[in-house]
Biotite code that builds the C-alpha atoms (Angstrom):
import biotite.structure as struc

atoms = struc.array([
    struc.Atom([46.530, 53.388, 82.407], chain_id="A", res_id=1, res_name="MET", atom_name="CA", element="C"),
    struc.Atom([47.804, 55.445, 79.511], chain_id="A", res_id=2, res_name="PRO", atom_name="CA", element="C"),
    struc.Atom([45.390, 57.966, 77.959], chain_id="A", res_id=3, res_name="ARG", atom_name="CA", element="C"),
    struc.Atom([43.484, 56.130, 75.072], chain_id="A", res_id=4, res_name="ALA", atom_name="CA", element="C"),
    struc.Atom([45.120, 56.387, 71.695], chain_id="A", res_id=5, res_name="LEU", atom_name="CA", element="C"),
    struc.Atom([43.170, 57.561, 68.542], chain_id="A", res_id=6, res_name="PRO", atom_name="CA", element="C"),
    struc.Atom([40.913, 54.633, 67.561], chain_id="A", res_id=7, res_name="GLN", atom_name="CA", element="C"),
    struc.Atom([40.663, 55.992, 63.958], chain_id="A", res_id=8, res_name="LYS", atom_name="CA", element="C"),
    struc.Atom([43.074, 57.884, 61.849], chain_id="A", res_id=9, res_name="ARG", atom_name="CA", element="C"),
    struc.Atom([42.538, 59.535, 58.394], chain_id="A", res_id=10, res_name="THR", atom_name="CA", element="C"),
    struc.Atom([44.516, 59.099, 55.501], chain_id="A", res_id=11, res_name="LYS", atom_name="CA", element="C"),
    struc.Atom([45.885, 62.717, 55.710], chain_id="A", res_id=12, res_name="SER", atom_name="CA", element="C"),
    struc.Atom([47.500, 61.788, 59.070], chain_id="A", res_id=13, res_name="MET", atom_name="CA", element="C"),
    struc.Atom([49.224, 58.670, 57.734], chain_id="A", res_id=14, res_name="ASN", atom_name="CA", element="C"),
    struc.Atom([52.646, 60.227, 57.747], chain_id="A", res_id=15, res_name="ILE", atom_name="CA", element="C"),
    struc.Atom([52.371, 61.533, 61.450], chain_id="A", res_id=16, res_name="ALA", atom_name="CA", element="C"),
    struc.Atom([54.287, 58.711, 62.806], chain_id="A", res_id=17, res_name="SER", atom_name="CA", element="C"),
    struc.Atom([53.075, 55.824, 65.067], chain_id="A", res_id=18, res_name="LEU", atom_name="CA", element="C"),
    struc.Atom([56.323, 55.262, 66.489], chain_id="A", res_id=19, res_name="LEU", atom_name="CA", element="C"),
    struc.Atom([55.404, 57.122, 69.740], chain_id="A", res_id=20, res_name="GLY", atom_name="CA", element="C"),
    struc.Atom([52.544, 54.608, 69.983], chain_id="A", res_id=21, res_name="CYS", atom_name="CA", element="C"),
    struc.Atom([55.001, 52.079, 69.716], chain_id="A", res_id=22, res_name="ALA", atom_name="CA", element="C"),
    struc.Atom([57.183, 53.663, 72.673], chain_id="A", res_id=23, res_name="LEU", atom_name="CA", element="C"),
    struc.Atom([54.091, 53.491, 74.794], chain_id="A", res_id=24, res_name="LEU", atom_name="CA", element="C"),
    struc.Atom([53.436, 49.993, 73.903], chain_id="A", res_id=25, res_name="ALA", atom_name="CA", element="C"),
    struc.Atom([57.295, 49.020, 74.328], chain_id="A", res_id=26, res_name="VAL", atom_name="CA", element="C"),
    struc.Atom([57.111, 50.418, 77.853], chain_id="A", res_id=27, res_name="LEU", atom_name="CA", element="C"),
    struc.Atom([53.579, 48.518, 78.858], chain_id="A", res_id=28, res_name="SER", atom_name="CA", element="C"),
    struc.Atom([54.879, 45.275, 77.194], chain_id="A", res_id=29, res_name="ALA", atom_name="CA", element="C"),
    struc.Atom([57.981, 45.159, 78.977], chain_id="A", res_id=30, res_name="ILE", atom_name="CA", element="C"),
    struc.Atom([57.007, 45.676, 82.474], chain_id="A", res_id=31, res_name="ASN", atom_name="CA", element="C"),
    struc.Atom([53.139, 45.590, 82.203], chain_id="A", res_id=32, res_name="GLY", atom_name="CA", element="C"),
    struc.Atom([50.464, 47.904, 83.040], chain_id="A", res_id=33, res_name="VAL", atom_name="CA", element="C"),
    struc.Atom([49.448, 46.625, 86.328], chain_id="A", res_id=34, res_name="GLY", atom_name="CA", element="C"),
    struc.Atom([48.990, 48.793, 89.631], chain_id="A", res_id=35, res_name="GLN", atom_name="CA", element="C"),
    struc.Atom([52.185, 50.401, 90.477], chain_id="A", res_id=36, res_name="THR", atom_name="CA", element="C"),
    struc.Atom([52.734, 53.722, 92.563], chain_id="A", res_id=37, res_name="THR", atom_name="CA", element="C"),
    struc.Atom([52.968, 56.545, 90.130], chain_id="A", res_id=38, res_name="ALA", atom_name="CA", element="C"),
    struc.Atom([54.853, 59.626, 90.658], chain_id="A", res_id=39, res_name="PRO", atom_name="CA", element="C"),
    struc.Atom([53.336, 62.438, 92.201], chain_id="A", res_id=40, res_name="ALA", atom_name="CA", element="C"),
    struc.Atom([51.971, 64.685, 89.210], chain_id="A", res_id=41, res_name="LYS", atom_name="CA", element="C"),
    struc.Atom([53.899, 67.719, 88.398], chain_id="A", res_id=42, res_name="THR", atom_name="CA", element="C"),
    struc.Atom([52.739, 70.905, 86.545], chain_id="A", res_id=43, res_name="VAL", atom_name="CA", element="C"),
    struc.Atom([54.963, 72.037, 83.625], chain_id="A", res_id=44, res_name="ALA", atom_name="CA", element="C"),
    struc.Atom([56.293, 75.426, 84.266], chain_id="A", res_id=45, res_name="THR", atom_name="CA", element="C"),
    struc.Atom([56.740, 77.919, 81.608], chain_id="A", res_id=46, res_name="ASP", atom_name="CA", element="C"),
    struc.Atom([60.373, 77.802, 82.018], chain_id="A", res_id=47, res_name="ALA", atom_name="CA", element="C"),
    struc.Atom([60.462, 73.716, 81.512], chain_id="A", res_id=48, res_name="GLU", atom_name="CA", element="C"),
    struc.Atom([58.411, 74.115, 78.416], chain_id="A", res_id=49, res_name="ILE", atom_name="CA", element="C"),
    struc.Atom([60.781, 76.889, 77.017], chain_id="A", res_id=50, res_name="ALA", atom_name="CA", element="C"),
    struc.Atom([63.791, 74.700, 77.935], chain_id="A", res_id=51, res_name="VAL", atom_name="CA", element="C"),
    struc.Atom([62.340, 71.787, 76.317], chain_id="A", res_id=52, res_name="THR", atom_name="CA", element="C"),
    struc.Atom([61.500, 73.718, 73.208], chain_id="A", res_id=53, res_name="GLU", atom_name="CA", element="C"),
    struc.Atom([64.891, 75.372, 72.865], chain_id="A", res_id=54, res_name="ALA", atom_name="CA", element="C"),
    struc.Atom([66.628, 71.678, 73.028], chain_id="A", res_id=55, res_name="ARG", atom_name="CA", element="C"),
    struc.Atom([64.527, 70.259, 70.565], chain_id="A", res_id=56, res_name="MET", atom_name="CA", element="C"),
    struc.Atom([64.870, 73.266, 68.213], chain_id="A", res_id=57, res_name="THR", atom_name="CA", element="C"),
    struc.Atom([68.582, 73.029, 68.729], chain_id="A", res_id=58, res_name="ALA", atom_name="CA", element="C"),
    struc.Atom([68.428, 69.338, 67.686], chain_id="A", res_id=59, res_name="LEU", atom_name="CA", element="C"),
    struc.Atom([66.089, 70.131, 64.803], chain_id="A", res_id=60, res_name="ARG", atom_name="CA", element="C"),
    struc.Atom([68.564, 72.703, 63.568], chain_id="A", res_id=61, res_name="ASP", atom_name="CA", element="C"),
    struc.Atom([71.275, 70.378, 64.025], chain_id="A", res_id=62, res_name="THR", atom_name="CA", element="C"),
    struc.Atom([69.440, 67.755, 61.886], chain_id="A", res_id=63, res_name="PHE", atom_name="CA", element="C"),
    struc.Atom([68.482, 70.272, 59.013], chain_id="A", res_id=64, res_name="VAL", atom_name="CA", element="C"),
    struc.Atom([72.168, 71.379, 59.142], chain_id="A", res_id=65, res_name="LYS", atom_name="CA", element="C"),
    struc.Atom([73.213, 67.979, 58.408], chain_id="A", res_id=66, res_name="ALA", atom_name="CA", element="C"),
    struc.Atom([70.902, 67.566, 55.461], chain_id="A", res_id=67, res_name="THR", atom_name="CA", element="C"),
    struc.Atom([72.467, 70.722, 53.998], chain_id="A", res_id=68, res_name="VAL", atom_name="CA", element="C"),
    struc.Atom([76.043, 69.773, 54.708], chain_id="A", res_id=69, res_name="ASP", atom_name="CA", element="C"),
    struc.Atom([75.084, 66.582, 52.953], chain_id="A", res_id=70, res_name="ALA", atom_name="CA", element="C"),
    struc.Atom([74.444, 68.461, 49.810], chain_id="A", res_id=71, res_name="GLY", atom_name="CA", element="C"),
    struc.Atom([70.669, 68.657, 49.937], chain_id="A", res_id=72, res_name="PHE", atom_name="CA", element="C"),
    struc.Atom([67.959, 71.422, 50.062], chain_id="A", res_id=73, res_name="THR", atom_name="CA", element="C"),
    struc.Atom([64.366, 71.173, 51.141], chain_id="A", res_id=74, res_name="CYS", atom_name="CA", element="C"),
    struc.Atom([61.426, 73.315, 49.569], chain_id="A", res_id=75, res_name="PRO", atom_name="CA", element="C"),
    struc.Atom([59.854, 73.019, 53.144], chain_id="A", res_id=76, res_name="ILE", atom_name="CA", element="C"),
    struc.Atom([60.907, 75.159, 55.881], chain_id="A", res_id=77, res_name="ALA", atom_name="CA", element="C"),
    struc.Atom([62.316, 73.262, 59.109], chain_id="A", res_id=78, res_name="PRO", atom_name="CA", element="C"),
    struc.Atom([58.973, 72.193, 60.957], chain_id="A", res_id=79, res_name="PRO", atom_name="CA", element="C"),
    struc.Atom([57.820, 74.242, 63.868], chain_id="A", res_id=80, res_name="LYS", atom_name="CA", element="C"),
    struc.Atom([58.320, 72.713, 67.253], chain_id="A", res_id=81, res_name="ILE", atom_name="CA", element="C"),
    struc.Atom([55.226, 72.594, 69.628], chain_id="A", res_id=82, res_name="LEU", atom_name="CA", element="C"),
    struc.Atom([55.975, 71.232, 73.205], chain_id="A", res_id=83, res_name="VAL", atom_name="CA", element="C"),
    struc.Atom([52.552, 69.727, 74.083], chain_id="A", res_id=84, res_name="VAL", atom_name="CA", element="C"),
    struc.Atom([51.549, 66.529, 75.871], chain_id="A", res_id=85, res_name="ASP", atom_name="CA", element="C"),
    struc.Atom([51.073, 63.941, 72.790], chain_id="A", res_id=86, res_name="VAL", atom_name="CA", element="C"),
    struc.Atom([49.546, 60.757, 74.008], chain_id="A", res_id=87, res_name="PRO", atom_name="CA", element="C"),
    struc.Atom([51.886, 59.002, 71.320], chain_id="A", res_id=88, res_name="SER", atom_name="CA", element="C"),
    struc.Atom([55.016, 60.948, 72.602], chain_id="A", res_id=89, res_name="PHE", atom_name="CA", element="C"),
    struc.Atom([55.514, 62.597, 69.416], chain_id="A", res_id=90, res_name="GLY", atom_name="CA", element="C"),
    struc.Atom([54.190, 63.471, 65.920], chain_id="A", res_id=91, res_name="SER", atom_name="CA", element="C"),
    struc.Atom([54.871, 65.182, 62.517], chain_id="A", res_id=92, res_name="TYR", atom_name="CA", element="C"),
    struc.Atom([51.903, 66.735, 60.705], chain_id="A", res_id=93, res_name="ASP", atom_name="CA", element="C"),
    struc.Atom([52.830, 67.480, 57.099], chain_id="A", res_id=94, res_name="PRO", atom_name="CA", element="C"),
    struc.Atom([49.561, 69.560, 56.755], chain_id="A", res_id=95, res_name="GLU", atom_name="CA", element="C"),
    struc.Atom([50.819, 72.224, 59.454], chain_id="A", res_id=96, res_name="THR", atom_name="CA", element="C"),
    struc.Atom([54.585, 71.363, 59.159], chain_id="A", res_id=97, res_name="ASN", atom_name="CA", element="C"),
    struc.Atom([54.495, 70.937, 62.827], chain_id="A", res_id=98, res_name="THR", atom_name="CA", element="C"),
    struc.Atom([56.507, 68.557, 64.935], chain_id="A", res_id=99, res_name="LEU", atom_name="CA", element="C"),
    struc.Atom([54.749, 67.868, 68.390], chain_id="A", res_id=100, res_name="LYS", atom_name="CA", element="C"),
    struc.Atom([56.789, 66.495, 71.355], chain_id="A", res_id=101, res_name="THR", atom_name="CA", element="C"),
    struc.Atom([56.057, 66.711, 75.217], chain_id="A", res_id=102, res_name="PRO", atom_name="CA", element="C"),
    struc.Atom([57.686, 68.120, 78.370], chain_id="A", res_id=103, res_name="SER", atom_name="CA", element="C"),
    struc.Atom([58.412, 65.892, 81.369], chain_id="A", res_id=104, res_name="TRP", atom_name="CA", element="C"),
    struc.Atom([56.012, 67.859, 83.500], chain_id="A", res_id=105, res_name="GLY", atom_name="CA", element="C"),
    struc.Atom([53.402, 68.237, 80.910], chain_id="A", res_id=106, res_name="GLN", atom_name="CA", element="C"),
    struc.Atom([52.774, 64.408, 80.717], chain_id="A", res_id=107, res_name="MET", atom_name="CA", element="C"),
    struc.Atom([50.139, 62.533, 83.155], chain_id="A", res_id=108, res_name="THR", atom_name="CA", element="C"),
    struc.Atom([51.006, 60.521, 86.089], chain_id="A", res_id=109, res_name="ASP", atom_name="CA", element="C"),
    struc.Atom([50.242, 57.467, 84.239], chain_id="A", res_id=110, res_name="ALA", atom_name="CA", element="C"),
    struc.Atom([52.491, 58.331, 81.170], chain_id="A", res_id=111, res_name="GLU", atom_name="CA", element="C"),
    struc.Atom([55.413, 59.326, 83.579], chain_id="A", res_id=112, res_name="ARG", atom_name="CA", element="C"),
    struc.Atom([54.723, 56.127, 85.533], chain_id="A", res_id=113, res_name="GLY", atom_name="CA", element="C"),
    struc.Atom([55.438, 54.039, 82.437], chain_id="A", res_id=114, res_name="LEU", atom_name="CA", element="C"),
    struc.Atom([59.273, 55.193, 82.337], chain_id="A", res_id=115, res_name="PHE", atom_name="CA", element="C"),
    struc.Atom([59.486, 54.330, 86.165], chain_id="A", res_id=116, res_name="TYR", atom_name="CA", element="C"),
    struc.Atom([58.321, 50.853, 85.458], chain_id="A", res_id=117, res_name="ARG", atom_name="CA", element="C"),
    struc.Atom([61.144, 50.264, 82.742], chain_id="A", res_id=118, res_name="VAL", atom_name="CA", element="C"),
    struc.Atom([63.540, 50.780, 85.143], chain_id="A", res_id=119, res_name="LEU", atom_name="CA", element="C"),
    struc.Atom([62.076, 48.877, 88.121], chain_id="A", res_id=120, res_name="GLY", atom_name="CA", element="C"),
    struc.Atom([61.424, 49.243, 92.013], chain_id="A", res_id=121, res_name="PRO", atom_name="CA", element="C"),
    struc.Atom([63.122, 52.199, 93.535], chain_id="A", res_id=122, res_name="GLY", atom_name="CA", element="C"),
    struc.Atom([63.569, 54.111, 90.297], chain_id="A", res_id=123, res_name="ALA", atom_name="CA", element="C"),
    struc.Atom([64.235, 57.832, 90.985], chain_id="A", res_id=124, res_name="THR", atom_name="CA", element="C"),
    struc.Atom([62.804, 60.664, 88.896], chain_id="A", res_id=125, res_name="GLU", atom_name="CA", element="C"),
    struc.Atom([66.231, 61.612, 87.611], chain_id="A", res_id=126, res_name="THR", atom_name="CA", element="C"),
    struc.Atom([66.494, 58.082, 86.160], chain_id="A", res_id=127, res_name="ALA", atom_name="CA", element="C"),
    struc.Atom([62.972, 58.160, 84.789], chain_id="A", res_id=128, res_name="ALA", atom_name="CA", element="C"),
    struc.Atom([63.315, 61.357, 83.174], chain_id="A", res_id=129, res_name="ARG", atom_name="CA", element="C"),
    struc.Atom([66.561, 60.178, 81.513], chain_id="A", res_id=130, res_name="GLY", atom_name="CA", element="C"),
    struc.Atom([64.769, 57.120, 80.042], chain_id="A", res_id=131, res_name="GLU", atom_name="CA", element="C"),
    struc.Atom([62.150, 59.679, 78.831], chain_id="A", res_id=132, res_name="PHE", atom_name="CA", element="C"),
    struc.Atom([64.791, 61.778, 77.235], chain_id="A", res_id=133, res_name="GLU", atom_name="CA", element="C"),
    struc.Atom([66.319, 58.614, 75.453], chain_id="A", res_id=134, res_name="GLU", atom_name="CA", element="C"),
    struc.Atom([63.267, 57.249, 73.914], chain_id="A", res_id=135, res_name="GLY", atom_name="CA", element="C"),
    struc.Atom([61.224, 60.679, 73.142], chain_id="A", res_id=136, res_name="THR", atom_name="CA", element="C"),
    struc.Atom([63.474, 63.261, 72.697], chain_id="A", res_id=137, res_name="HIS", atom_name="CA", element="C"),
    struc.Atom([66.249, 61.363, 70.900], chain_id="A", res_id=138, res_name="HIS", atom_name="CA", element="C"),
    struc.Atom([64.750, 58.292, 69.105], chain_id="A", res_id=139, res_name="TRP", atom_name="CA", element="C"),
    struc.Atom([61.250, 59.314, 68.477], chain_id="A", res_id=140, res_name="VAL", atom_name="CA", element="C"),
    struc.Atom([61.982, 63.168, 67.847], chain_id="A", res_id=141, res_name="PHE", atom_name="CA", element="C"),
    struc.Atom([64.490, 62.219, 64.889], chain_id="A", res_id=142, res_name="VAL", atom_name="CA", element="C"),
    struc.Atom([62.220, 59.527, 63.689], chain_id="A", res_id=143, res_name="HIS", atom_name="CA", element="C"),
    struc.Atom([59.620, 62.267, 63.286], chain_id="A", res_id=144, res_name="GLU", atom_name="CA", element="C"),
    struc.Atom([62.313, 64.474, 61.566], chain_id="A", res_id=145, res_name="LEU", atom_name="CA", element="C"),
    struc.Atom([62.768, 61.572, 59.164], chain_id="A", res_id=146, res_name="GLY", atom_name="CA", element="C"),
    struc.Atom([59.038, 62.181, 58.301], chain_id="A", res_id=147, res_name="HIS", atom_name="CA", element="C"),
    struc.Atom([59.851, 65.703, 57.646], chain_id="A", res_id=148, res_name="TRP", atom_name="CA", element="C"),
    struc.Atom([62.497, 64.627, 55.163], chain_id="A", res_id=149, res_name="TRP", atom_name="CA", element="C"),
    struc.Atom([60.064, 62.311, 53.521], chain_id="A", res_id=150, res_name="GLN", atom_name="CA", element="C"),
    struc.Atom([57.775, 65.341, 53.129], chain_id="A", res_id=151, res_name="ALA", atom_name="CA", element="C"),
    struc.Atom([60.819, 67.205, 51.609], chain_id="A", res_id=152, res_name="CYS", atom_name="CA", element="C"),
    struc.Atom([61.146, 64.751, 48.949], chain_id="A", res_id=153, res_name="ARG", atom_name="CA", element="C"),
    struc.Atom([57.446, 64.643, 48.348], chain_id="A", res_id=154, res_name="GLY", atom_name="CA", element="C"),
    struc.Atom([56.482, 61.428, 50.265], chain_id="A", res_id=155, res_name="ILE", atom_name="CA", element="C"),
    struc.Atom([53.375, 62.644, 52.225], chain_id="A", res_id=156, res_name="VAL", atom_name="CA", element="C"),
    struc.Atom([50.416, 60.237, 51.342], chain_id="A", res_id=157, res_name="LYS", atom_name="CA", element="C"),
    struc.Atom([51.185, 56.628, 50.277], chain_id="A", res_id=158, res_name="SER", atom_name="CA", element="C"),
    struc.Atom([49.692, 53.247, 50.729], chain_id="A", res_id=159, res_name="ASP", atom_name="CA", element="C"),
    struc.Atom([53.199, 52.017, 51.097], chain_id="A", res_id=160, res_name="LYS", atom_name="CA", element="C"),
    struc.Atom([52.998, 52.249, 55.032], chain_id="A", res_id=161, res_name="HIS", atom_name="CA", element="C"),
    struc.Atom([55.680, 49.753, 55.667], chain_id="A", res_id=162, res_name="TYR", atom_name="CA", element="C"),
    struc.Atom([58.270, 51.274, 53.551], chain_id="A", res_id=163, res_name="ARG", atom_name="CA", element="C"),
    struc.Atom([57.609, 54.768, 54.722], chain_id="A", res_id=164, res_name="GLN", atom_name="CA", element="C"),
    struc.Atom([57.961, 54.009, 58.388], chain_id="A", res_id=165, res_name="GLU", atom_name="CA", element="C"),
    struc.Atom([60.950, 51.853, 57.746], chain_id="A", res_id=166, res_name="PHE", atom_name="CA", element="C"),
    struc.Atom([62.429, 54.810, 55.895], chain_id="A", res_id=167, res_name="GLY", atom_name="CA", element="C"),
    struc.Atom([62.039, 57.241, 58.705], chain_id="A", res_id=168, res_name="ALA", atom_name="CA", element="C"),
    struc.Atom([63.672, 54.441, 61.022], chain_id="A", res_id=169, res_name="ASN", atom_name="CA", element="C"),
    struc.Atom([66.577, 54.085, 58.665], chain_id="A", res_id=170, res_name="ARG", atom_name="CA", element="C"),
    struc.Atom([67.307, 57.903, 58.669], chain_id="A", res_id=171, res_name="ILE", atom_name="CA", element="C"),
    struc.Atom([67.137, 58.086, 62.413], chain_id="A", res_id=172, res_name="ALA", atom_name="CA", element="C"),
    struc.Atom([69.426, 55.046, 62.620], chain_id="A", res_id=173, res_name="ALA", atom_name="CA", element="C"),
    struc.Atom([72.005, 56.661, 60.191], chain_id="A", res_id=174, res_name="ALA", atom_name="CA", element="C"),
    struc.Atom([71.993, 60.017, 62.040], chain_id="A", res_id=175, res_name="TYR", atom_name="CA", element="C"),
    struc.Atom([72.535, 58.498, 65.459], chain_id="A", res_id=176, res_name="TRP", atom_name="CA", element="C"),
    struc.Atom([75.157, 55.935, 64.360], chain_id="A", res_id=177, res_name="GLN", atom_name="CA", element="C"),
    struc.Atom([77.320, 58.659, 63.144], chain_id="A", res_id=178, res_name="GLU", atom_name="CA", element="C"),
    struc.Atom([76.454, 61.344, 65.961], chain_id="A", res_id=179, res_name="ARG", atom_name="CA", element="C"),
    struc.Atom([75.934, 59.282, 69.089], chain_id="A", res_id=180, res_name="ASP", atom_name="CA", element="C"),
    struc.Atom([75.927, 55.323, 68.722], chain_id="A", res_id=181, res_name="PRO", atom_name="CA", element="C"),
    struc.Atom([74.811, 54.911, 72.436], chain_id="A", res_id=182, res_name="ALA", atom_name="CA", element="C"),
    struc.Atom([71.182, 55.783, 71.265], chain_id="A", res_id=183, res_name="VAL", atom_name="CA", element="C"),
    struc.Atom([71.336, 52.933, 68.773], chain_id="A", res_id=184, res_name="ILE", atom_name="CA", element="C"),
    struc.Atom([72.714, 50.526, 71.580], chain_id="A", res_id=185, res_name="ARG", atom_name="CA", element="C"),
    struc.Atom([69.986, 51.652, 73.931], chain_id="A", res_id=186, res_name="HIS", atom_name="CA", element="C"),
    struc.Atom([67.017, 51.217, 71.363], chain_id="A", res_id=187, res_name="GLN", atom_name="CA", element="C"),
    struc.Atom([68.341, 47.922, 70.085], chain_id="A", res_id=188, res_name="ARG", atom_name="CA", element="C"),
    struc.Atom([68.092, 46.256, 73.554], chain_id="A", res_id=189, res_name="SER", atom_name="CA", element="C"),
    struc.Atom([64.429, 47.706, 73.663], chain_id="A", res_id=190, res_name="VAL", atom_name="CA", element="C"),
    struc.Atom([63.386, 46.481, 70.260], chain_id="A", res_id=191, res_name="PHE", atom_name="CA", element="C"),
    struc.Atom([65.132, 43.101, 70.681], chain_id="A", res_id=192, res_name="GLU", atom_name="CA", element="C"),
    struc.Atom([63.130, 42.340, 73.786], chain_id="A", res_id=193, res_name="ALA", atom_name="CA", element="C"),
    struc.Atom([59.811, 43.255, 71.770], chain_id="A", res_id=194, res_name="ILE", atom_name="CA", element="C"),
    struc.Atom([60.607, 40.763, 69.020], chain_id="A", res_id=195, res_name="LEU", atom_name="CA", element="C"),
    struc.Atom([60.583, 38.208, 71.442], chain_id="A", res_id=196, res_name="LYS", atom_name="CA", element="C"),
    struc.Atom([56.756, 38.573, 71.611], chain_id="A", res_id=197, res_name="ARG", atom_name="CA", element="C"),
    struc.Atom([54.763, 36.344, 69.212], chain_id="A", res_id=198, res_name="PRO", atom_name="CA", element="C"),
    struc.Atom([54.502, 37.087, 65.511], chain_id="A", res_id=199, res_name="ASN", atom_name="CA", element="C"),
    struc.Atom([51.326, 39.039, 65.121], chain_id="A", res_id=200, res_name="PRO", atom_name="CA", element="C"),
    struc.Atom([51.366, 38.281, 61.321], chain_id="A", res_id=201, res_name="VAL", atom_name="CA", element="C"),
    struc.Atom([48.763, 35.332, 60.509], chain_id="A", res_id=202, res_name="PRO", atom_name="CA", element="C"),
    struc.Atom([50.084, 32.322, 59.208], chain_id="A", res_id=203, res_name="GLU", atom_name="CA", element="C"),
    struc.Atom([50.666, 32.263, 55.534], chain_id="A", res_id=204, res_name="GLY", atom_name="CA", element="C"),
    struc.Atom([50.901, 36.009, 55.096], chain_id="A", res_id=205, res_name="GLN", atom_name="CA", element="C"),
    struc.Atom([53.819, 38.241, 54.613], chain_id="A", res_id=206, res_name="SER", atom_name="CA", element="C"),
    struc.Atom([54.894, 40.920, 56.876], chain_id="A", res_id=207, res_name="VAL", atom_name="CA", element="C"),
    struc.Atom([55.014, 44.120, 54.695], chain_id="A", res_id=208, res_name="GLU", atom_name="CA", element="C"),
    struc.Atom([51.596, 43.398, 52.747], chain_id="A", res_id=209, res_name="PRO", atom_name="CA", element="C"),
    struc.Atom([49.867, 42.798, 55.994], chain_id="A", res_id=210, res_name="TYR", atom_name="CA", element="C"),
    struc.Atom([51.061, 45.820, 57.515], chain_id="A", res_id=211, res_name="PHE", atom_name="CA", element="C"),
    struc.Atom([50.246, 48.087, 54.583], chain_id="A", res_id=212, res_name="ASP", atom_name="CA", element="C"),
    struc.Atom([46.661, 46.531, 54.347], chain_id="A", res_id=213, res_name="ALA", atom_name="CA", element="C"),
    struc.Atom([45.913, 46.778, 58.190], chain_id="A", res_id=214, res_name="ASN", atom_name="CA", element="C"),
    struc.Atom([47.733, 49.879, 59.026], chain_id="A", res_id=215, res_name="TYR", atom_name="CA", element="C"),
    struc.Atom([44.655, 51.859, 60.286], chain_id="A", res_id=216, res_name="GLU", atom_name="CA", element="C"),
    struc.Atom([43.826, 48.946, 62.380], chain_id="A", res_id=217, res_name="LYS", atom_name="CA", element="C"),
    struc.Atom([47.157, 48.495, 63.935], chain_id="A", res_id=218, res_name="LEU", atom_name="CA", element="C"),
    struc.Atom([48.242, 51.724, 64.860], chain_id="A", res_id=219, res_name="GLY", atom_name="CA", element="C"),
    struc.Atom([46.319, 52.031, 68.256], chain_id="A", res_id=220, res_name="PRO", atom_name="CA", element="C"),
    struc.Atom([47.146, 48.183, 69.196], chain_id="A", res_id=221, res_name="THR", atom_name="CA", element="C"),
    struc.Atom([50.053, 46.808, 71.105], chain_id="A", res_id=222, res_name="PRO", atom_name="CA", element="C"),
    struc.Atom([50.786, 44.580, 68.119], chain_id="A", res_id=223, res_name="ALA", atom_name="CA", element="C"),
    struc.Atom([52.041, 47.733, 66.134], chain_id="A", res_id=224, res_name="TYR", atom_name="CA", element="C"),
    struc.Atom([55.292, 47.933, 68.219], chain_id="A", res_id=225, res_name="ILE", atom_name="CA", element="C"),
    struc.Atom([56.281, 44.290, 66.847], chain_id="A", res_id=226, res_name="TRP", atom_name="CA", element="C"),
    struc.Atom([56.226, 45.769, 63.293], chain_id="A", res_id=227, res_name="PHE", atom_name="CA", element="C"),
    struc.Atom([58.453, 48.854, 64.452], chain_id="A", res_id=228, res_name="GLN", atom_name="CA", element="C"),
    struc.Atom([60.729, 46.690, 66.348], chain_id="A", res_id=229, res_name="ALA", atom_name="CA", element="C"),
    struc.Atom([61.320, 44.400, 63.259], chain_id="A", res_id=230, res_name="ARG", atom_name="CA", element="C"),
    struc.Atom([61.836, 47.828, 61.132], chain_id="A", res_id=231, res_name="MET", atom_name="CA", element="C"),
    struc.Atom([64.220, 49.199, 63.391], chain_id="A", res_id=232, res_name="CYS", atom_name="CA", element="C"),
    struc.Atom([66.422, 46.105, 64.058], chain_id="A", res_id=233, res_name="ILE", atom_name="CA", element="C"),
    struc.Atom([66.616, 45.728, 60.211], chain_id="A", res_id=234, res_name="THR", atom_name="CA", element="C"),
    struc.Atom([67.781, 49.286, 59.939], chain_id="A", res_id=235, res_name="ALA", atom_name="CA", element="C"),
    struc.Atom([70.389, 48.481, 62.649], chain_id="A", res_id=236, res_name="PHE", atom_name="CA", element="C"),
    struc.Atom([71.780, 45.537, 61.241], chain_id="A", res_id=237, res_name="ASP", atom_name="CA", element="C"),
    struc.Atom([71.963, 46.718, 57.537], chain_id="A", res_id=238, res_name="GLU", atom_name="CA", element="C"),
    struc.Atom([75.343, 46.068, 56.030], chain_id="A", res_id=239, res_name="LYS", atom_name="CA", element="C"),
    struc.Atom([77.114, 47.950, 54.876], chain_id="A", res_id=240, res_name="PRO", atom_name="CA", element="C"),
    struc.Atom([75.825, 50.433, 57.202], chain_id="A", res_id=241, res_name="GLU", atom_name="CA", element="C"),
    struc.Atom([74.454, 53.529, 55.206], chain_id="A", res_id=242, res_name="PRO", atom_name="CA", element="C"),
    struc.Atom([75.706, 56.874, 56.035], chain_id="A", res_id=243, res_name="THR", atom_name="CA", element="C"),
    struc.Atom([73.434, 59.578, 56.784], chain_id="A", res_id=244, res_name="PHE", atom_name="CA", element="C"),
    struc.Atom([73.919, 61.186, 53.381], chain_id="A", res_id=245, res_name="THR", atom_name="CA", element="C"),
    struc.Atom([73.048, 57.829, 51.735], chain_id="A", res_id=246, res_name="GLU", atom_name="CA", element="C"),
    struc.Atom([69.985, 57.411, 53.779], chain_id="A", res_id=247, res_name="ALA", atom_name="CA", element="C"),
    struc.Atom([68.601, 60.904, 52.755], chain_id="A", res_id=248, res_name="LEU", atom_name="CA", element="C"),
    struc.Atom([69.333, 60.157, 49.142], chain_id="A", res_id=249, res_name="LYS", atom_name="CA", element="C"),
    struc.Atom([67.679, 56.885, 49.218], chain_id="A", res_id=250, res_name="GLN", atom_name="CA", element="C"),
    struc.Atom([64.543, 58.144, 50.417], chain_id="A", res_id=251, res_name="THR", atom_name="CA", element="C"),
    struc.Atom([61.969, 56.544, 48.151], chain_id="A", res_id=252, res_name="THR", atom_name="CA", element="C"),
    struc.Atom([59.094, 54.175, 48.164], chain_id="A", res_id=253, res_name="LEU", atom_name="CA", element="C"),
])
């Protein structure tokens, strides 16, 4: 089973995205967490970590340059990239301005096994790593950069959790729609599958208020992914599609 997710989150950690938790739940929900043979544990070499850091730093810099090209400035420096095994597959901490993301070799057998299960029997390590890169080092990573941009705009602590998470998803969607729509197509299929699961919102209650009121409790649970899937599909389907510049400009709560 995957490493246990935190059972309690302090208010100061609210902006640190739970989307990685959502990714974990996606993989588990689609393929189950039953007994399968996990790949042999590997050890991340210094070279692998260095390569991951370089690639993620390059993507961070491309994202930051895109904000500058859009005519914006940020009083906060680009986030420091820390390559480390993160049970949620990614997080942004506004207090230290650090974005954490794992390399393939740093993860546990169980964590890597989730990506094998997405692909089904006979999946190769190359294919599993590709699925990991798509979900973690493309979607989750840029979503976390969306939270950095929110910090740039002074949005750090808020009780409007749904709008804050939706805003980061909206920025990520606009970014990839302009630069590599294949990322959106891949994530759409994943999130559409999740939305076929039962709606976790109690009858008679509305989605956004319920999410805001129960944010701390929902984070470590599989139900959280349903909300993230709903946000992402809403962002993907927005018409007219906002440009990346518009998504950055409209970063409000």
